C-alpha positions as CSV (number, residue, x, y, z in Angstrom):
1,M,-0.3,-0.1,0.1
2,T,1.0,3.8,-1.0
3,G,2.8,5.4,2.6
4,E,3.8,2.4,4.2
5,A,6.9,1.3,5.0
6,T,7.7,-2.4,3.0
7,E,9.2,-4.8,6.4
8,G,12.9,-4.5,6.9
9,S,12.7,-0.6,5.3
10,V,12.9,2.5,7.3
11,P,10.3,4.8,7.0
12,G,10.5,8.2,5.1
13,A,14.1,7.1,3.9
14,D,14.9,7.0,0.5
15,L,17.3,4.4,0.6
16,A,17.6,3.5,-3.5
17,P,21.0,5.5,-4.1
18,L,22.3,3.2,-1.5
19,R,20.8,0.4,-2.7
20,A,22.9,1.0,-6.4
21,V,25.9,1.9,-4.5
22,A,25.7,-1.8,-3.4
23,R,24.6,-3.3,-6.7
24,A,27.1,-1.5,-8.6
25,A,30.1,-2.8,-5.9
26,E,28.7,-6.2,-6.5
27,A,28.5,-6.4,-10.5
28,D,32.4,-4.7,-10.6
29,G,33.4,-8.0,-9.9
30,G,37.0,-9.0,-8.1
31,A,38.2,-10.6,-4.6
32,L,34.8,-10.5,-1.9
33,V,37.4,-8.1,0.8
34,D,37.5,-6.1,-2.6
35,R,33.6,-5.8,-3.4
36,V,32.8,-5.3,0.1
37,S,35.7,-2.8,0.3
38,R,34.1,-0.8,-2.3
39,L,30.6,-0.6,-0.6
40,I,32.1,0.5,2.7
41,E,33.9,3.3,0.5
42,Q,31.1,4.2,-1.3
43,T,28.4,4.1,1.0
44,R,30.5,6.5,3.6
45,G,30.7,8.4,0.9
46,F,26.6,8.6,0.5
47,V,26.6,8.8,4.5
48,A,28.6,11.9,4.3
49,A,26.7,13.5,1.4
50,Q,23.5,13.2,2.8
51,T,24.7,14.4,6.2
52,N,25.9,17.4,4.7
53,A,22.6,18.1,2.9
54,A,20.4,17.7,5.8
55,L,22.8,19.5,8.2
56,T,22.8,22.7,5.8
57,L,19.3,21.9,5.5
58,R,18.5,21.7,9.4
59,N,20.8,25.3,9.6
60,W,18.6,27.0,6.8
61,Y,15.5,26.2,8.4
62,I,16.6,27.3,12.1
63,G,17.8,30.5,10.5
64,Q,14.0,31.3,8.9
65,M,12.2,30.1,12.3
66,V,14.2,32.3,14.3
67,H,14.1,35.4,11.2
68,V,10.3,35.1,11.4
69,E,10.0,34.9,15.5
70,V,12.5,38.5,15.5
71,L,10.3,39.9,12.4
72,G,6.8,39.1,14.8
73,E,8.3,41.2,17.6
74,Q,9.7,44.0,15.4
75,R,12.4,45.2,18.3
76,A,15.7,44.9,16.9
77,A,16.7,45.5,20.6
78,Y,14.4,42.2,21.6
79,G,14.8,40.0,18.0
80,S,19.0,40.1,19.7
81,R,17.2,39.0,22.9
82,I,15.9,36.0,21.2
83,V,18.6,34.9,19.6
84,A,20.3,34.9,23.0
85,T,17.9,33.2,24.8
86,L,17.9,30.8,22.5
87,S,21.3,30.1,22.2
88,H,21.1,29.8,25.9
89,Q,18.9,27.4,25.6
90,L,20.1,25.2,22.5
91,T,23.8,25.1,23.9
92,S,22.2,23.2,27.2
93,R,20.1,20.2,25.7
94,Y,22.4,19.7,22.3
95,G,26.2,21.4,23.0
96,A,28.2,23.5,21.1
97,G,27.4,24.9,17.7
98,F,24.1,27.0,18.9
99,D,26.0,30.1,19.8
100,R,24.6,33.4,18.7
101,T,26.9,33.5,15.9
102,S,26.3,30.6,14.9
103,L,22.4,31.3,14.9
104,N,23.1,34.3,13.1
105,R,24.8,33.1,10.9
106,M,21.8,30.8,9.9
107,V,19.5,33.8,9.9
108,K,21.9,35.6,7.6
109,F,22.1,32.2,5.4
110,S,17.8,32.0,5.3
111,Q,18.1,35.4,4.2
112,M,20.5,34.6,1.6
113,F,19.2,32.4,0.2
114,P,16.2,31.3,-1.3
115,E,14.2,27.8,0.0
116,D,14.5,25.8,-3.2
117,E,18.1,27.0,-4.4
118,I,19.1,24.7,-1.3
119,G,16.9,22.5,-0.7
120,A,16.9,20.8,-4.1
121,T,20.4,21.9,-5.7
122,L,22.8,23.6,-3.1
123,S,22.6,21.4,-0.7
124,H,23.2,18.3,-2.5
125,Q,26.6,19.9,-3.7
126,L,28.4,22.0,-1.4
127,S,29.2,21.9,2.9
128,W,27.8,23.6,5.4
129,S,31.6,25.1,5.6
130,H,31.2,25.9,2.0
131,F,28.5,28.4,2.7
132,R,30.1,29.6,6.0
133,L,32.9,31.5,3.4
134,L,30.1,32.4,0.8
135,L,28.1,34.0,3.7
136,R,31.1,36.6,3.4
137,V,30.4,37.5,0.3
138,E,28.3,40.6,0.4
139,N,28.3,41.3,-3.7
140,P,25.0,38.9,-4.9
141,A,27.1,38.7,-8.4
142,A,30.6,37.9,-6.6
143,R,28.7,35.5,-4.7
144,A,26.9,33.9,-7.6
145,F,30.7,33.9,-9.4
146,Y,31.7,31.5,-6.7
147,I,29.4,29.0,-6.2
148,E,29.4,28.4,-10.1
149,Q,33.0,27.9,-9.7
150,A,32.6,25.7,-6.3
151,V,30.2,23.5,-8.0
152,A,31.6,23.4,-11.4
153,A,35.4,22.0,-10.2
154,R,34.0,20.7,-7.5
155,L,36.4,23.2,-5.2
156,S,37.2,21.8,-1.8
157,V,36.2,24.6,1.3
158,R,40.5,25.3,1.0
159,A,40.0,26.0,-2.1
160,L,37.2,28.2,-2.0
161,D,38.8,30.2,0.6
162,E,41.8,30.8,-1.2
163,L,40.0,31.7,-4.3
164,I,37.3,34.5,-2.4
165,G,40.7,35.3,-0.5
166,K,42.8,36.7,-3.7
167,Q,39.3,38.0,-5.1
168,G,38.7,35.3,-8.2
169,Y,36.1,37.5,-9.1
170,E,37.3,40.9,-9.1
171,R,40.0,39.7,-11.4
172,K,37.6,37.8,-14.0
173,E,36.2,41.3,-14.3
174,I,39.2,42.9,-14.6
175,A,40.0,40.3,-17.8
176,N,36.2,41.0,-19.1
177,T,37.5,45.2,-19.2
178,Q,39.2,44.1,-22.5
179,T,35.8,41.8,-23.5
180,P,33.7,43.8,-25.2
181,A,30.4,42.7,-26.7
182,A,31.0,40.8,-29.9
183,S,34.4,39.8,-29.2
184,P,35.9,36.6,-29.9
185,V,36.8,35.7,-26.6
186,P,34.4,34.4,-24.6
187,A,33.3,37.1,-21.3
188,D,34.0,34.9,-17.6
189,S,36.8,32.4,-19.0
190,F,40.4,34.4,-17.7
191,R,41.6,36.2,-14.7
192,D,43.7,39.5,-14.7
193,P,46.1,39.2,-12.6
194,Y,46.7,35.9,-12.6
195,L,48.5,34.6,-8.9
196,L,51.4,32.0,-9.5
197,D,52.9,32.3,-6.2
198,F,52.5,28.3,-6.0
199,L,55.4,28.1,-9.0
200,G,58.0,29.1,-6.2
201,L,59.9,31.2,-8.4
202,R,61.8,34.3,-7.0
203,D,63.7,37.4,-7.9
204,A,65.5,36.5,-11.6
205,Y,64.1,33.9,-13.3
206,A,64.0,33.2,-17.3
207,E,60.7,32.2,-19.9
208,R,62.0,28.9,-19.8
209,D,61.7,29.1,-15.6
210,L,58.1,29.9,-15.8
211,E,57.3,27.7,-18.5
212,E,58.9,24.9,-16.8
213,A,57.4,25.5,-13.4
214,I,53.9,25.8,-15.0
215,V,54.6,22.5,-16.8
216,H,56.0,20.7,-13.4
217,D,53.5,22.1,-11.2
218,L,50.2,21.9,-13.8
219,E,47.1,21.1,-11.3
220,S,47.7,24.4,-9.2
221,F,48.2,26.2,-12.7
222,L,45.1,24.6,-14.3
223,L,43.1,25.6,-10.9
224,E,44.4,29.1,-11.1
225,V,43.4,30.1,-14.8
226,G,40.4,28.2,-15.3
227,N,38.3,25.7,-15.1
228,G,38.0,22.2,-17.7
229,W,41.4,23.3,-19.2
230,A,44.0,20.6,-20.0
231,F,47.4,20.6,-20.8
232,V,48.1,19.8,-24.6
233,A,51.9,20.6,-25.8
234,R,55.0,22.3,-24.6
235,Q,56.7,24.5,-27.4
236,K,54.5,23.9,-30.0
237,R,56.2,23.8,-33.3
238,M,54.8,25.6,-36.6
239,T,56.5,25.6,-39.3
240,I,55.9,27.8,-41.9
241,E,57.4,27.8,-45.5
242,H,60.8,26.9,-44.0
243,D,60.8,28.4,-40.7
244,D,59.9,27.1,-37.4
245,F,57.8,29.1,-34.4
246,Y,57.0,27.4,-31.1
247,L,54.3,28.7,-29.2
248,D,54.9,28.2,-25.1
249,L,51.9,26.6,-24.3
250,L,49.2,25.0,-25.2
251,F,45.5,24.0,-24.0
252,Y,42.2,22.6,-24.7
253,S,39.6,24.1,-23.1
254,R,36.2,21.9,-22.8
255,P,33.9,24.3,-21.8
256,L,34.6,27.0,-24.1
257,R,35.2,23.7,-27.3
258,R,38.3,25.8,-28.7
259,L,42.3,25.6,-28.3
260,I,43.9,27.9,-25.9
261,A,47.8,29.6,-26.8
262,V,49.1,30.7,-24.1
263,E,52.5,33.3,-24.4
264,L,54.9,33.7,-21.1
265,K,56.8,37.2,-21.7
266,I,59.0,38.4,-19.0
267,G,59.2,42.0,-18.5
268,K,56.1,44.7,-19.9
269,F,53.5,44.1,-22.7
270,K,55.0,45.3,-25.9
271,A,52.6,45.7,-29.3
272,S,54.5,43.1,-30.9
273,H,53.2,40.2,-29.0
274,K,50.1,40.8,-30.5
275,G,51.0,40.0,-33.9
276,Q,53.4,37.2,-32.2
277,M,49.5,35.7,-31.2
278,E,48.1,36.1,-33.9
279,L,50.3,34.2,-36.1
280,Y,50.4,31.7,-33.7
281,L,46.4,31.8,-33.2
282,K,45.6,31.7,-37.6
283,W,48.4,28.9,-38.1
284,L,46.1,26.5,-35.1
285,N,42.9,27.8,-36.3
286,R,43.6,26.2,-39.9
287,Y,45.9,23.4,-39.1
288,E,44.6,22.2,-35.3
289,R,41.1,23.6,-34.9
290,R,38.7,20.7,-35.0
291,E,35.2,19.7,-36.5
292,G,32.9,21.2,-34.2
293,E,35.5,23.5,-31.8
294,E,35.6,26.9,-31.9
295,A,38.5,29.5,-33.0
296,P,41.5,29.5,-30.7
297,V,42.4,32.3,-28.7
298,G,45.0,33.3,-26.6
299,L,46.7,34.5,-23.6
300,I,49.7,36.7,-23.1
301,L,51.1,36.9,-19.8
302,C,53.0,39.4,-18.8
303,T,54.8,40.1,-16.2
304,E,53.7,44.0,-16.0
305,T,50.7,45.4,-18.5
306,S,49.4,48.3,-20.8
307,R,45.8,48.2,-20.7
308,E,45.7,51.4,-21.9
309,Q,47.6,50.8,-25.0
310,I,46.0,47.1,-24.8
311,E,43.1,48.5,-24.7
312,L,43.9,50.8,-28.0
313,L,44.9,47.5,-29.7
314,E,41.9,46.6,-29.1
315,M,43.3,42.7,-28.9
316,H,40.1,41.3,-28.2
317,K,39.0,41.7,-31.9
318,D,41.8,39.4,-33.0
319,G,40.5,36.6,-29.7
320,I,43.6,37.4,-27.7
321,V,43.4,38.3,-24.1
322,V,46.6,39.9,-22.1
323,A,47.2,39.7,-18.5
324,E,49.5,40.4,-15.6
325,Y,50.9,37.2,-13.7
326,W,52.8,37.6,-10.2
327,T,55.0,35.1,-8.4
328,A,55.5,36.6,-5.3
329,L,52.8,37.6,-3.3
330,P,52.0,41.0,-1.1
331,P,50.7,40.4,1.9
332,K,47.4,39.5,2.1
333,A,46.0,43.1,2.8
334,E,47.9,45.0,-0.2
335,L,47.1,42.0,-2.1
336,Q,44.1,43.0,-1.9
337,A,43.9,46.6,-2.0
338,R,46.0,46.9,-5.4
339,I,43.7,44.5,-7.0
340,Q,41.0,46.7,-5.8
341,T,42.8,49.6,-7.4
342,I,43.1,47.9,-10.9
343,Y,39.0,46.3,-10.4
344,H,37.9,49.9,-9.7
345,E,40.1,51.5,-12.4
346,A,39.0,48.5,-15.6
347,Q,35.8,49.9,-14.4
348,E,36.0,53.5,-14.7
349,R,37.4,52.6,-18.0
350,V,34.3,50.6,-18.8
351,A,32.7,53.6,-18.1
352,R,34.5,56.2,-20.6
353,R,33.9,53.4,-23.2
354,R,29.9,54.1,-22.8
355,L,30.1,57.0,-22.2
356,A,31.9,57.4,-25.8
357,A,29.5,55.2,-27.4
358,T,26.8,56.9,-25.8
359,D,28.3,60.2,-27.5
360,D,28.6,58.3,-30.9
361,D,24.5,57.1,-30.6
362,S,24.4,61.0,-30.2
363,D,26.1,62.2,-33.1
364,E,24.4,60.8,-35.7
């Protein structure tokens, strides 16, 4: 009968996924101890995921209940008293985890994320520890970006914390100032500057040293540059008539469905770098682009960029992005201040472009 528990079942529990795990482990074959071990390990993952989803939803509902109670009183001071009293009562009953800070965090959580978004998707993809980090991000657009990155790249809590601390959203927006509408370069695909402190390069080094360091620590580099990038080649040889040219690094982006050519430069960006990358992209487009792929794009990484020069050259029209890379980071506060300064300058450039476009339209 519908709604009744069958013999041996747990009322209200959906065990279908667990049964699928057990059947899969059995179907894998092999020694009994290996099959049982796979079942144990996969069940642990299933239980952890279910526990996390339940904990996240619980905290959302606690926050919502407290918020409704506080609103009912319509007095901020009394609302604070409600939280303090509830915290004392819950701590007495259940121990740690329900102090005033935690309860206030739950209230903010319930107000910041819609119930259907938490219940249907995010509670199964992100842990409560992920959400605690996301609550620090006040800008809704930035928060949406970090959620997307965390889910798409399956970022650990530590990796998400590092991305937020290094202002991944602002660096993505800085890069986007180079890609106006109708640009061959997809928006939200690059960052500026790139933070390559993990390479361990100090003081003087050559372009070959930088290249070798990136190849040696590809995992960290791929995490910094974007989701779904795959390494293709180093020093990609391109023969044009009787001349050989060598591209520093070649990647393929699965989300963008295109090749990405990367050139490494020590020193400030030069206009001549544009022509070199244009040649590489045209060669790749003719000889390496496969059916179903988009046109290749280029990324020139320099020690220092000239953002106004890059804008004047209209690099985006040729599918080229130029970005700085920093191999040594200043202290956290200084790092954030420097990126914020570049970010605000980028916003000003966008505003000037829009104003100029408006003036041009009014003159017609």
